C-alpha positions in Angstrom: 6.3 -118.8 -107.0 3.2 -119.4 -105.0 4.1 -116.4 -102.7 4.5 -114.2 -105.8 1.1 -115.2 -107.1 -0.5 -114.3 -103.7 1.2 -111.0 -103.6 0.1 -110.3 -107.2 -3.5 -111.2 -106.3 -3.4 -109.1 -103.2 -2.1 -106.1 -105.1 -4.8 -106.6 -107.8 -7.5 -106.8 -105.2 -6.3 -103.6 -103.4 -6.0 -101.8 -106.8 -9.6 -102.8 -107.5 -10.8 -101.6 -104.1 -9.0 -98.2 -104.6 -10.4 -97.9 -108.1 -13.9 -98.6 -106.9 -13.5 -96.2 -104.0 -12.1 -93.5 -106.3 -15.0 -94.1 -108.7 -17.5 -93.8 -105.9 -15.8 -90.7 -104.6 -15.9 -89.2 -108.1 -19.6 -90.3 -108.4 -20.4 -88.8 -105.0 -18.6 -85.6 -106.0 -20.4 -85.4 -109.3 -23.7 -86.1 -107.5 -23.0 -83.4 -104.9 -22.1 -81.0 -107.6 -25.3 -81.8 -109.5 -27.5 -81.4 -106.4 -25.7 -78.1 -105.6 -26.3 -76.8 -109.1 -30.1 -77.5 -108.9 -30.5 -76.3 -105.3 -28.6 -73.1 -105.9 -31.4 -72.1 -108.3 -34.0 -72.2 -105.6 -35.0 -69.5 -103.1 -33.7 -71.6 -100.2 -30.6 -73.6 -101.2 -29.6 -74.7 -97.7 -32.5 -77.0 -96.7 -32.7 -78.2 -100.3 -29.0 -79.4 -100.2 -29.5 -80.9 -96.7 -32.4 -83.0 -97.6 -31.3 -83.9 -101.1 -28.1 -85.4 -99.8 -29.9 -87.8 -97.5 -29.9 -91.3 -98.8 -33.7 -91.6 -98.6 -34.1 -89.0 -101.4 -31.1 -89.9 -103.5 -32.8 -92.3 -105.9 -31.5 -90.1 -108.7 -27.7 -90.2 -109.2 -27.9 -87.1 -111.2 -30.9 -84.9 -112.0 -31.2 -84.8 -115.8 -34.4 -82.8 -116.0 -36.4 -80.3 -113.9 -39.3 -82.8 -113.7 -37.0 -85.2 -111.7 -35.9 -82.4 -109.4 -39.5 -81.2 -108.9 -40.6 -84.7 -108.1 -38.0 -85.2 -105.4 -38.7 -81.8 -103.9 -42.4 -82.6 -103.7 -41.6 -85.9 -101.9 -39.3 -84.1 -99.5 -42.1 -81.6 -98.8 -44.6 -84.3 -98.1 -42.3 -86.3 -95.8 -41.5 -83.2 -93.8 -45.2 -82.2 -93.7 -46.2 -85.6 -92.5 -43.6 -85.3 -89.7 -44.8 -81.8 -88.9 -48.4 -83.1 -88.8 -47.4 -86.0 -86.5 -45.5 -83.7 -84.1 -48.4 -81.3 -83.9 -50.9 -84.1 -83.1 -48.6 -85.4 -80.3 -48.2 -82.0 -78.6 -49.7 -81.7 -75.1 -52.5 -79.1 -74.7 -52.8 -79.2 -71.0 -52.4 -75.9 -69.1 -53.3 -73.9 -72.2 -55.9 -71.2 -72.5 -59.2 -71.6 -74.5 -57.8 -69.5 -77.3 -54.5 -71.5 -77.4 -56.6 -74.7 -77.7 -58.5 -73.1 -80.5 -55.1 -72.3 -82.2 -54.1 -75.9 -81.8 -57.3 -77.0 -83.4 -56.8 -74.7 -86.3 -53.2 -75.8 -86.8 -54.1 -79.5 -86.8 -56.7 -78.9 -89.4 -54.4 -76.7 -91.5 -51.5 -79.2 -91.3 -53.9 -82.0 -92.3 -55.0 -79.9 -95.3 -51.3 -79.2 -96.2 -50.6 -83.0 -96.4 -53.8 -83.4 -98.4 -52.8 -80.8 -101.0 -49.2 -82.1 -101.3 -50.5 -85.6 -101.9 -53.0 -84.2 -104.4 -50.1 -82.5 -106.3 -47.9 -85.5 -106.3 -50.6 -87.8 -107.6 -51.8 -85.3 -110.1 -48.3 -84.8 -111.6 -47.6 -88.5 -111.6 -50.5 -89.0 -114.0 -50.0 -85.7 -115.9 -50.2 -87.5 -119.2 -53.9 -88.1 -118.5 -54.3 -84.3 -117.8 -55.2 -84.9 -114.2 -53.0 -82.0 -113.2 -51.6 -79.0 -115.0 -48.7 -76.8 -113.9 -51.4 -74.2 -112.9 -53.2 -76.8 -110.7 -49.9 -77.7 -109.1 -49.0 -74.1 -108.4 -52.5 -73.5 -106.9 -52.3 -76.5 -104.6 -48.7 -75.8 -103.5 -49.7 -72.2 -102.8 -52.5 -73.5 -100.7 -50.2 -75.8 -98.7 -47.8 -72.9 -98.0 -50.7 -70.6 -97.0 -52.1 -73.2 -94.6 -48.7 -73.4 -92.7 -48.4 -69.6 -92.6 -51.9 -69.2 -91.3 -51.1 -71.5 -88.4 -47.8 -69.8 -87.7 -49.5 -66.4 -87.6 -51.8 -67.4 -84.7 -49.2 -69.6 -83.0 -46.9 -66.6 -82.8 -49.7 -64.3 -81.6 -50.6 -66.8 -78.8 -46.9 -67.5 -78.0 -47.3 -71.3 -78.6 -43.6 -72.0 -78.9 -44.1 -75.7 -79.7 -45.7 -74.6 -83.0 -43.3 -71.8 -83.8 -39.8 -72.7 -82.5 -37.6 -74.2 -85.3 -35.9 -76.5 -82.8 -39.2 -78.2 -81.9 -41.4 -77.8 -85.0 -40.2 -78.3 -88.6 -42.8 -76.0 -90.1 -40.2 -73.5 -91.2 -38.3 -76.1 -93.2 -41.5 -77.3 -94.8 -42.4 -73.8 -95.8 -39.0 -73.4 -97.4 -39.2 -76.7 -99.3 -42.7 -75.8 -100.6 -41.4 -72.4 -101.6 -38.6 -74.0 -103.5 -41.1 -76.3 -105.3 -43.2 -73.3 -106.2 -40.2 -71.7 -107.8 -39.3 -74.8 -109.8 -42.9 -75.4 -110.9 -43.2 -71.8 -112.0 -40.9 -72.6 -114.9 -43.5 -75.2 -116.1 -46.2 -72.7 -115.5 -44.5 -70.1 -117.7 -44.1 -72.7 -120.5 -47.7 -73.6 -120.2 -48.8 -70.0 -120.5 -46.5 -69.2 -123.4 -47.4 -72.3 -125.5 -51.1 -72.9 -124.7 -53.8 -70.6 -125.8 -57.4 -70.5 -124.5 -60.5 -69.3 -126.2 -61.9 -66.1 -124.8 -65.6 -66.3 -124.6 -67.6 -63.4 -123.3 -70.6 -63.8 -120.9 -70.1 -67.5 -120.3 -68.8 -69.5 -117.4 -65.3 -70.9 -117.0 -65.0 -74.4 -118.3 -64.4 -76.1 -115.0 -68.2 -76.0 -114.7 -70.1 -78.9 -116.2 -73.2 -78.5 -118.4 -75.2 -79.8 -115.5 -73.8 -77.2 -113.1 -74.6 -74.5 -115.6 -78.2 -75.6 -115.7 -78.3 -75.7 -111.9 -77.2 -72.2 -111.6 -79.7 -70.9 -114.1 -82.7 -73.1 -113.2 -85.0 -71.5 -110.6 -86.8 -74.9 -110.2 -83.7 -76.9 -109.5 -84.3 -80.4 -108.1 -82.6 -80.8 -104.7 -81.1 -83.9 -103.2 -82.0 -82.7 -99.8 -84.1 -79.9 -98.4 -83.4 -77.9 -95.2 -86.4 -76.1 -93.6 -86.8 -74.6 -90.2 -90.5 -75.5 -90.1 -89.7 -79.2 -90.4 -91.1 -79.5 -94.0 -87.7 -80.7 -95.3 -85.3 -83.5 -94.6 -83.4 -81.5 -92.0 -83.9 -78.4 -89.8 -80.2 -77.4 -89.9 -77.9 -76.8 -92.8 -75.0 -78.6 -91.2 -77.1 -81.7 -90.7 -77.7 -81.8 -94.5 -74.0 -81.2 -95.2 -73.0 -84.1 -92.9 -75.5 -86.4 -94.6 -74.1 -85.4 -98.0 -70.6 -86.3 -96.8 -71.6 -89.9 -96.3 -72.4 -90.5 -100.0 -70.1 -92.9 -101.8 -69.9 -91.0 -105.1 -68.9 -87.3 -104.7 -71.0 -86.1 -107.7 -72.9 -82.8 -107.6 -75.2 -82.8 -104.6 -77.8 -80.0 -104.3 -79.1 -78.8 -100.9 -82.0 -76.5 -101.0 -82.0 -74.2 -98.0 -85.6 -72.8 -97.7 -86.3 -69.3 -96.4 -85.4 -68.6 -92.8 -82.6 -67.4 -90.6 -80.3 -70.4 -89.7 -78.3 -69.5 -86.6 -75.5 -72.0 -86.9 -71.9 -72.4 -88.0 -71.4 -74.7 -91.0 -68.3 -76.5 -92.3 -67.8 -78.3 -95.6 -64.9 -80.7 -95.2 -62.0 -80.9 -97.8 -63.2 -84.4 -98.9 -66.9 -83.3 -99.2 -66.7 -82.2 -102.9 -69.4 -80.8 -105.2 -71.8 -79.5 -102.6 -74.2 -76.8 -103.9 -76.3 -74.7 -101.5 -79.3 -73.0 -103.1 -81.3 -70.5 -101.1 -84.6 -68.7 -101.7 -82.9 -65.3 -102.2 -80.4 -63.3 -100.1 -83.2 -61.6 -98.2 -84.9 -64.8 -97.4 -82.2 -67.5 -96.7 -79.6 -66.4 -94.2 -77.0 -68.4 -92.4 -75.8 -66.3 -89.4 -73.6 -66.6 -86.4 -71.7 -64.2 -84.1 -68.3 -65.7 -83.4 -65.4 -63.2 -83.0 -61.8 -63.0 -81.9 -62.9 -61.1 -78.8 -64.9 -64.1 -77.8 -61.8 -66.3 -77.9 -61.9 -67.6 -81.5 -59.2 -67.1 -84.0 -60.0 -65.2 -87.2 -60.0 -68.6 -89.0 -62.3 -70.3 -86.6 -64.7 -67.4 -86.2 -66.2 -68.1 -89.7 -70.0 -68.5 -89.9 -69.3 -70.7 -92.9 -66.1 -72.6 -93.6 -65.8 -74.2 -97.0 -63.0 -76.5 -98.0 -64.5 -79.1 -100.4 -63.7 -78.9 -104.1 -66.2 -77.4 -106.6 -68.5 -75.8 -104.0 -71.3 -73.6 -105.3 -73.6 -71.2 -103.4 -76.6 -69.4 -105.0 -79.1 -66.9 -103.6 -78.0 -67.1 -100.0 -76.6 -64.8 -97.3 -73.6 -65.6 -95.1 -73.6 -63.3 -92.1 -71.5 -62.6 -89.0 -73.6 -60.8 -86.4 -70.8 -60.0 -84.0 -70.9 -56.3 -84.8 -68.2 -53.6 -85.3 -66.9 -53.7 -81.7 -66.0 -57.4 -81.5 -62.9 -57.2 -83.9 -62.2 -59.8 -86.5 -65.4 -61.8 -87.2 -65.6 -63.8 -90.5 -68.9 -64.4 -92.3 -67.5 -66.7 -95.0 -64.1 -68.5 -95.1 -63.4 -70.4 -98.3 -60.5 -72.5 -99.5 -62.7 -74.4 -102.0 -60.8 -74.9 -105.3 -62.8 -74.1 -108.4 -65.7 -72.7 -106.4 -68.5 -70.2 -107.4 -70.6 -67.9 -105.3 -73.5 -66.5 -107.4 -76.0 -63.9 -106.3 -74.9 -64.2 -102.6 -74.5 -61.6 -99.9 -71.6 -61.8 -97.5 -72.2 -59.5 -94.5 -70.0 -58.5 -91.6 -67.7 -55.8 -90.3 -64.0 -56.5 -89.8 -62.6 -59.5 -91.9 -66.0 -60.3 -93.5 -64.7 -62.5 -96.3 -61.7 -64.8 -95.8 -60.8 -65.9 -99.4 -58.2 -68.1 -97.8 -56.8 -70.1 -100.7 -57.3 -71.7 -104.1 -59.4 -70.5 -107.1 -62.7 -68.8 -106.4 -65.2 -66.9 -108.5 -67.8 -64.4 -107.2 -70.5 -63.1 -109.5 -73.3 -60.6 -108.8 -72.6 -60.8 -105.0 -72.9 -58.1 -102.3 -70.1 -57.9 -99.8 -70.3 -55.6 -96.7 -67.6 -54.7 -94.2 -65.1 -52.3 -92.7 -61.5 -53.2 -91.9 -59.7 -55.7 -94.2 -63.1 -57.0 -95.1 -61.9 -59.0 -98.2 -58.7 -60.8 -97.2 -56.7 -64.0 -97.6 -54.5 -65.6 -100.2 -56.8 -67.1 -102.8 -56.8 -66.5 -106.5 -60.1 -64.7 -106.6 -62.1 -62.7 -109.1 -65.1 -60.6 -108.2 -67.2 -59.9 -111.2 -70.3 -57.6 -111.4 -70.2 -57.5 -107.6 -71.2 -54.6 -105.3 -68.6 -53.9 -102.6 -70.1 -51.9 -99.7 -68.0 -50.2 -97.0 -69.9 -49.7 -93.8 -69.5 -47.3 -90.9 -66.4 -48.4 -88.9 -65.6 -47.7 -85.3 -64.5 -44.2 -84.4 -60.8 -43.8 -85.2 -60.9 -46.6 -87.8 -60.5 -46.4 -91.6 -62.1 -48.8 -94.0 -59.8 -51.2 -95.8 -61.5 -53.0 -98.6 -58.7 -55.6 -99.1 -55.8 -57.1 -97.2 -54.3 -59.6 -99.6 -52.0 -62.2 -98.1 -49.6 -63.3 -100.8 -46.4 -64.2 -98.9 -44.3 -65.8 -101.7 -43.5 -64.3 -105.1 -44.2 -67.5 -106.9 -47.7 -68.0 -105.5 -50.3 -67.6 -108.3 -52.7 -65.7 -106.0 -54.3 -62.3 -105.9 -57.6 -60.4 -105.8 -59.2 -59.0 -108.9 -62.3 -56.7 -109.1 -63.8 -56.7 -112.6 -66.9 -54.7 -113.6 -67.7 -54.1 -109.9 -69.1 -51.2 -107.9 -67.4 -49.8 -104.8 -69.9 -47.8 -102.8 -70.8 -46.7 -99.3 -73.3 -48.8 -97.4 -76.4 -47.0 -96.1 -75.0 -46.5 -92.6 -71.8 -44.9 -94.0 -73.3 -42.8 -96.8 -74.4 -39.8 -94.7 -71.0 -39.9 -92.8 -68.8 -40.6 -95.8 -66.7 -37.5 -95.1 -65.9 -38.5 -91.6 -64.2 -41.8 -92.3 -61.5 -42.7 -94.8 -61.9 -45.7 -97.1 -59.0 -47.3 -99.0 -58.9 -49.9 -101.7 -56.5 -52.0 -99.6 -53.3 -52.4 -97.6 -50.5 -54.9 -97.8 -51.0 -57.7 -95.3 -48.1 -59.7 -96.7 -44.9 -59.0 -98.6 -46.2 -59.7 -102.1 -49.8 -58.6 -101.7 -51.5 -58.3 -105.1 -54.8 -56.5 -105.9 -56.2 -55.1 -109.2 -59.3 -53.1 -109.7 -60.4 -52.8 -113.4 -63.4 -51.4 -115.3 -65.2 -50.8 -112.0 -67.2 -47.9 -110.6 -65.5 -46.3 -107.7 -67.6 -43.8 -105.7 -66.3 -40.7 -103.8 -65.9 -42.6 -100.5 -62.5 -43.9 -101.7 -59.6 -41.7 -100.6 -57.7 -39.9 -103.4 -54.5 -41.8 -102.4 -56.4 -45.0 -103.0 -54.3 -47.3 -101.0 -53.1 -47.4 -97.4 -49.7 -48.3 -95.9 -49.5 -51.0 -93.3 -49.5 -49.0 -90.1 -46.9 -46.3 -90.1 -44.4 -48.3 -92.1 -43.4 -48.6 -95.8 -43.8 -52.4 -95.5 -44.1 -54.2 -98.9 -44.5 -51.0 -100.9 -41.8 -52.1 -103.4 -42.7 -55.8 -103.5 -46.6 -55.6 -103.7 -48.5 -55.2 -106.9 -51.5 -52.9 -106.8 -53.1 -51.9 -110.1 -56.0 -49.9 -111.5 -57.3 -50.2 -115.1 -60.0 -48.1 -116.8 -62.1 -47.5 -113.7 -64.7 -44.7 -113.6 -66.7 -42.7 -111.0 -65.9 -39.8 -108.7 -63.3 -41.9 -106.7 -61.5 -43.4 -109.7 -59.0 -40.6 -110.5 -55.4 -41.9 -110.2 -53.9 -38.4 -110.2 -53.2 -38.3 -106.4 -52.7 -42.0 -105.9 -49.8 -43.4 -103.8 -46.4 -43.2 -105.5 -45.1 -46.6 -104.3 -42.9 -48.7 -106.6 -45.4 -51.5 -106.5 -48.4 -49.4 -107.5 -49.3 -49.3 -111.2 -51.8 -47.4 -113.4 -52.4 -50.1 -116.0 -52.8 -48.5 -119.5 -53.1 -51.5 -121.9 -55.1 -54.7 -122.1 -51.8 -56.7 -122.0 -51.1 -55.3 -118.5 -54.6 -56.0 -117.2 -55.3 -59.4 -118.8 -53.3 -61.4 -116.2 -56.0 -60.5 -113.7 -59.0 -61.7 -115.8 -60.9 -64.9 -115.1 -59.0 -66.7 -117.8 -55.6 -65.8 -116.6 -55.8 -65.5 -112.8 -58.2 -68.5 -112.4 -57.3 -70.5 -115.5 -61.1 -70.0 -115.9 -61.1 -71.2 -119.5 -60.5 -74.7 -118.1 -63.4 -74.9 -115.6 -66.1 -72.2 -115.8 -67.8 -72.2 -119.2 -70.1 -75.1 -118.6 -71.7 -73.8 -115.5 -74.2 -71.3 -116.8 -73.2 -68.6 -114.4 -72.7 -65.5 -116.5 -69.0 -64.4 -116.6 -66.6 -62.6 -118.8 -63.4 -64.5 -119.3 -61.3 -61.7 -120.8 -61.4 -58.0 -120.4 
């Protein structure tokens, strides 16, 4: 009898084990099916499935909502970015050329910035109920994180630094794919936000991300400065960078005004990603000039050649010139590189030749600025609007053509692009008498999903009748780019003989053009109106 009871208990125990195992197997199967379902709806399913099935990320048995899936994707992206950052910092740089060391330095900074923006997105969405972060904010910061990685990879490939480009030794490719997946998932939230939220369209006001105080600062000619920079020693500092460094040490990152008195400041300046709310006020573009002559031919990368490199949030510049003096023979030489989110450049001049303005990433607004250059002289992957600006093509090298833009959108879900609104596109004084000897184009596609729109602007006769140039002798990106023109005027504005690419569009209605206004491209209704810098939010 006792033996029968033991046998019964043993069978019962085995039955329970098999039941639990079967249940776990079904649960695992259901979970795998659930993960596959979500991952198959992303641009890169393979790395999504691989990482999602790792126990570290499996804190959801089944994803019930897109917010859960987005949250896990973001955490995967951050973990992989942290590993990528750690690997890059540990790479040996002995036996490398000066330019390769420069690329390493760029990549370390760009990877650090990628981690910064992924953290910013995760924290912002975590507290979304307090409106710390909208879907548009998240899309902007994710776009920036991806752009940072791609900028590093471009130069690492060019310099043949395999440790930064080989998938077996560097995980940057997987990070890019995970961020791309997150962009795709977040785009659904972005679409919902656009469809269900309306913004007031106020003419001739600044987007609402500018405070009332900032508005007064931009309009007030007698603005009170926190620090003064003067070459003659009459201020707090003789160099602009010294004042920026002093501002970085303040505990509260509220608006900090630096008055840069008249003079030519021959230096390179950097505003770090944590040095927010810096405002540089000059004494006019002819009087206050920050100038340097770094170039790619001297061993710098395009990124590191910048006279001014701006990363801190809410940067403002007014009445000042940023200049690269390298000249037309030195190749890429950036005057201003900006990745400052929600930034404004008002009544500034940005002067160079090739690659003058690197609008690298995030949301940027330029009003009443003068921008000079030759080849690809407005480039990058920011969401940027130029309003009431004068775009001046200069005399290029013999055999060269002027390319006003080279927009770098590499992912279809990035909310980036270049928009010219109420601008003037003209020949600079050195090109004007030779305008028939050199071709000038509105732009060419630097990346697969390049996006540029020119609207309600004056286009002079220097612009080629075809308007836009292919990338070299190829048809690269001609069906995936988006180039548009809307209600332009002037002798070079006719669209009759423009390119016939699938991605080129003559926009004929306000509905087609409105996505490229301050309100839509920059979500300007949430940050510009309080600044006082004049702007038009709609068409």
